[in-house]
N, C-alpha and C positions, 0 to 999 in steps of 0.2 A: 504494500500500500504506500503510495506517495504521500508527501506531506499535504498535498492539495485534496486528496481524496477523503470523502466523508465515510464514516463507518455507518452503514445502513443495515439494520436488523429488521427482517420481515418475519412476522409471526403468522404462518399460514402458507402451506405449500399447494394451494389450489390454483385455479385459473388466474385470479387476480394477483396473488403473490408472485407467481412465476412470471407472469406477463410484466409486472413491474421490474422484477430482478433482471429479466432479459433486456428490458429497455435501458436500464442503468448500465448493465454490463456492456451493451453494444457501444455506448459512448465512453466506456472506460473512465467514468467520472466518480465511481464509488466502489468501496470495498463492501460487498454484499454478502450477508449470511441469511439463509432462509431456514426457519425452523418448521419442519413439517411433522405434525403429530402422527399421521398414519404411516405405517411401515411399508405400505404399497408404493410402487413406483407412481409418481403423480399421474393423475388421470383426469379426463374431461367428464365431469359429473353429468353434463347434458346427455351423454351417450349411454348412461346406465340402463335406460329402458331398452335400448337396442341390444345391449349385452344380455339382459334378462330374456329378451325375445329370442335369443340365439342367432341374431343376424350378425353380430360381431363377437369375435373372441375378446376376452378382457384386455389383451395387449393392444388391440386396435384402438381402445379408448385412451391409451397412454399419451401423455403430453410429451413434447420434445424434451430431450435431456437438457436440463438447465445449465447454462454456462457458469453461473456463480455457485458458491458452495451451498448445497442443500443437505441439511442434517435431517434424515428421515427417522421417524419413530422417536422424536424428541418433543416433549410437551413443555411449553412455557408455563410456569406456575406462579410467578410473581414479577411485577415490574417495580423497580426501585427508581422512581423519577429523580430523586435527589442525586443518586450516584449514576444515573443514566445506564442502568444495567437490567438485563433480563435474567432471571434465575430459572433454571430448567429442572425437570424431574430427575435427571441423571446426575445432579449435583454440579453441573457446569454453569458458568455465568457468561453471558454475551454482553459486552459493553457497546454502546451506540452513541453516535452523534444525532442520528435520525432513527426513530423507531416507527415502523409501519404495521398497523394491525390489519391483517387480512384474514381474520379468524372465521369468516363465513357465518353459517347458521346451522342450527340443529333442527331435526325433525321434532315437531311438537307432539307429545303424547297426551291424548285426550283424557279427561277425568272419568275413566271407566272403572266400574267395580270389577275386581278380579284381575286387574292389570299387574299389580304388584302384590307381594306377600303382605298380610295385614299390618305388619309393623311399619312398613314404609308406604303403604297404599294411600292412606288419607293425606299425608303430606304431599306426595307426588300428585295426586289427583287434584287437590285444592289449588295447587300452584300451576297446573297445566304444564308440568315439567317437561323439559326437552330431553330427548333421548340421550342416555349416558350420564344424566345428572340427577336421576331420581333416587339414587341410593339403593336400588334393587334391580334384580334381573327380570327380564320379561319371561313369561312362560314359554316353554318350547312351542314352536310353531307360530309365534307372534313376531312380526318383523316390522321395523321402520323401513323406509325406502329412501335412504339418503346417501349411503356410502357404498364403496365397492364391496365391503364385507357384507352389508345388507343384501346387495345384489347377488353375490356368490352363494349366500346361504339360501336365498329364495330359489336360485337356479338349481342348487343341489336338491332341494326339497321336491321340485317339480320333476327332476330327472329320476329320482328314486321312487316316486309314487305317481305313476301315470293316472290321469283322471283326478288328480288332487282337487279337493273342494277348497277354494280360496275365497275369502271375503275381503274385499278392499273397502276400507272405511275412509271416505273422502272422495268427492267427485270433482275436484279441481283439476288443474293441469297435471299434477303429479299422480293423482289417483287414476285419472283416465289413462295416462301413459302406462302405469303399472298394470291396470286391468287388461288392456289390449295385449301387453307383452305376455302376461300369464296365459291369456286365451290362445295366443299363437303357439304356446308350448303345450297346449292340450289340456290345461287345467279347466275345471268347471268353476266359472268366476261369477260371483255376485258383487255388485258395486252398490254400496250404501252411501247416499248423499243426503245430508241434513237439509240442504237448501231445496228450493223448488225446482231447480234445473241444474244440469251439468255445466261446469266451467262458467258459473254465473258472473265471475269477475271480468271475464273476457268476452263472453258471447251474449247476444240478446236471445229472446225466447225462440224465435224462428230458427236461428242458427243452432241453438242448443237442441232443438227438436230433431234437426237433421243429424247431429252428432249422436243423439240418443238412438235414432233408427239404425245408424251405421254400427254402433256397438252391439245393439241387439242382434243384428244380422251376423255378428261374429260369435254369437252364442252367449253373450254376457247378459246376465239377469240384473236389471237395474231397479233400485228402489230409491225414489226421491222423497223429500219431506219425511225423512226416516231418521229418527233419533236413536242412536245406539246407547243402551244403558250399561251394559257390562259384558264380560266374557265368561263363558262356562269353561271350567278346567277340570282335569282329573289328575291324580297322582300317578306317576310312572313307577311301577313296583321296583324296577331295577335300581333306581337311584333316588327315589323319593321326590324328584323334581315334578313340577306341574306341567301339564301339556294342555293346550287349548283344544276344546272340542266343539265350541260353538260361540255364536254371537247373540246376545239377548237384546231385543229391541224394546223401546219404551212402551209399545202397545201390547207387549206380552208375547209377541211372535219370536221364535228362535230360529236362527240360521245355523245349520250344521256346518262345521268348518274343520278342515285339517290344517289350514294355515290362515292367518289373519295379517293383512298388510295395513299398517297405520300410515295413511297419506293425508294427514289433517293439517297440513301447512308446515311452515318453518318459522323459527324465531332467531333473530340475530344473536350470535354468541358475544355477549358483552361482559362476562364475568371478570375477566382480567382488567378491563377498562374500569368497571365499577370499583373493584378492589383498589385500583391505583388512584381513585378519586377523580377520574375524568367525567365530563358531563355526558350522561346517558339518558336518553328518553326511550323511544322504541329501539333505536340503534345508537351507536356511538356518534355523537353530534360533531359534524365537521363543517368548515366554512368553504368558500369558493376556492381555496388553495388546499382543500382536503385535510386541513389541520384540525386537530381536536382542541380541547380547552388548554392543552399543554402544547406550546408551539414547536416542541421537539418531537411530537408524536402525531402521526397521521393515521387515517383509517380509510380503507377502500373496500369495495365489494359488498357482500350481503350484510356485513356487520355495521356498515356506515349509514348514517342518516344525514342526508344533505337537503337543506331547505324543507325540512319536515317530511321527507320521503325516504323510505327504504325500498329499494327496487327488488332485490331478490332474484335477479335475472343475470344471465351470463353477459349479455351485451353491455349493460351499464357497468358491470364489474371491470370488463376489459377497457372500456372507455375511461373509467376513473384511473385505472393502472397506467394507461398511456399518458393521461393528463398529469398525473403525479410524477411520472418519470421525466417528463419534459420540464416540469417546475423544479424538480430537484437538480436536474442536469444544468438548467439555466442558472440556478443559485450557485452551483459549484463553478460554473463558467465565469460568473461575475466576480466571485472571490479570486479565482486565478488571474483574471484579467486585471483586477485591481492591484494584485501583488506585482504584476509585470508592468503596470503602468499603461496597459492597453485599454481601449474603449470596451465597456461592458456590453455584452449582447443584450438585445431587447428581451424583456420578460415574455414568456409564452402566455397565451390567454388563460384566464381563470376557468375553472370548471363551473359551468352554469346549469348542469343537469343533462339527462339523457332522454331522448324520445324513443322509448322502447317498443319493439315489435315482437309479438309472440307468434311463433310458428310451430306447427306440429303435423307430422305425417302419421296417419293411422294405418294399421294393417289392412291388407286387401280382404274383403269379404266376397260374397258371391258377385257383387257388382263392382269390384275393384277397390283400390285404396281411396282414402279420403284425406285430402290436405286441408289445413285450415290456417288462417292468419288473422290476427286482431291487433289493432294499434289505436292509441289515443283514447278519446272519449266515445265509447260505443253507445252510451245512453244519451239521447238528446236532451237539451234544456229547453224551456219554453222559448219560442222564437227561432229555434234552430230548424233548418231544412233537412229532411231525410230522403235519400234516394235509394231505392231497392231494385235489384234485378234478380229474379228467381226463376229457375228452370227445374221443375220437379223431375222431369224425365232424365235430365243429365245430372241431377243431384248437385246443382250449383246454386250458390247464393252469394250475392254481393250487396252490401249496405254501406253507405257512407253518411256521415253527419257533417253538415256544412253550417258554419256560423259566419254570417255576413258573406264575404267572398273568400273565406279560408276553410280548408278541409281540416276538421278537428279530430276525426276518428273514423274507423271502419272495421268491418268484419267480412271476410271472404272464406267461403267453403267450396271445395270440389274442384275449382279451377283458379289457379293463382297467377295466371299469366299477367294480370294487370297489377299485382301487388307491388311490383317494383316501382312503377310510375306513380301509383297512389302514395306509397310510402315516401318517395322523394318529395312530392308536393307537400305532404304533411310535415316532414322533417324540416324542409326549407321555408315553411310558412308562406308559400307562394300564393299570390292572388289567382283564383281560378278563372280560367278563360274558356275552357272546353271540358267540362266535367264528363260529358258522355264519352269523349275520346279517352279520358283517363280510365273510366270504368271498363271500357271495351278494348283498351290497349293490349296488344299481344307482343309487346316489345320484350317480354321475358321478365322474370322476377329475380 
């Protein structure tokens, strides 16, 4: 490390942390250490459903080998802000000039009766604890769907028990992805959604109905407006552990289950930040330079809250990593230029937020695969204009929301050739001149 280089420690070896480290390493402006809690080779979490479905081998989801030093299987346990040091679970200490929290998020475990042993159940349930923090083990057959270990455990269960009865709790993007992947592997899948429709955060009623029909055609049994009360378990004679046998609904109905997948959302991992005294709301609060309340500590990705928003998506995490890499590199460049008497480079633009696009490709049923995309505000406000194009025969649906002369959101299912043009208009906040052309554009996505 040269005298001009900053010591940058990144906590988190996922997409955001490795993207930042690669950006800093490319400019040779920092001495970077990445602390990765998982022992696996770093992987793209977005591809876990494809691994579970059997489309990809686990190694296909691997991220490129990082240039900087990556310490795998090492967990940061405490941040000493006064000493600017990170203490790890193996007894080592990493000192920093700049610390970046890229700790991601945990799967949320719902407050279900029978999820944990009685001693830890009430505490975990009342807090809606995240996976890995509840102080107890899940019953055999119960899985979150957040990590490669989760994915491999589910894959092994399906492989060893053809026709496995699986109940997926949660009908958002994660639950839909898990359900279709399990169905592709031959499992008998039931999807239980508490809300009135699937993917209600991204899709309107008509688009959700098309998605519902497609999943049903794959053999998935779907229950909406369905509240899960608890799990049924039995003791395994060999070792005394509990194994799930079913899911109990609030209306008294019981779903038999060999496996249960908890896809009830995610929660930012903020424990280290809270313990260190940083400002935390839903996520770790950052400004337009992605700084926390301590100017020597930044946060990016799923754990960060910028302008009151936590994204929880890969696109914003990567954009934040790129923005922070540019900001840190520029800061190092200005320091070096000042020492040499040269003019300091211009500061890069601040991070002002990400306009996120959600895309999903579902497995082929009898009528082929179904692609979907959603962006922006898909629910109109009073005074907004809504344009819909629907073709039941081709199973295509396009809806956009227009406010004044600006496109503010849209939903597309079945045919995404126009999503590229629509997304560009939305991202650039262009004044609309030919909406029909945008909706029917075949320029590719």
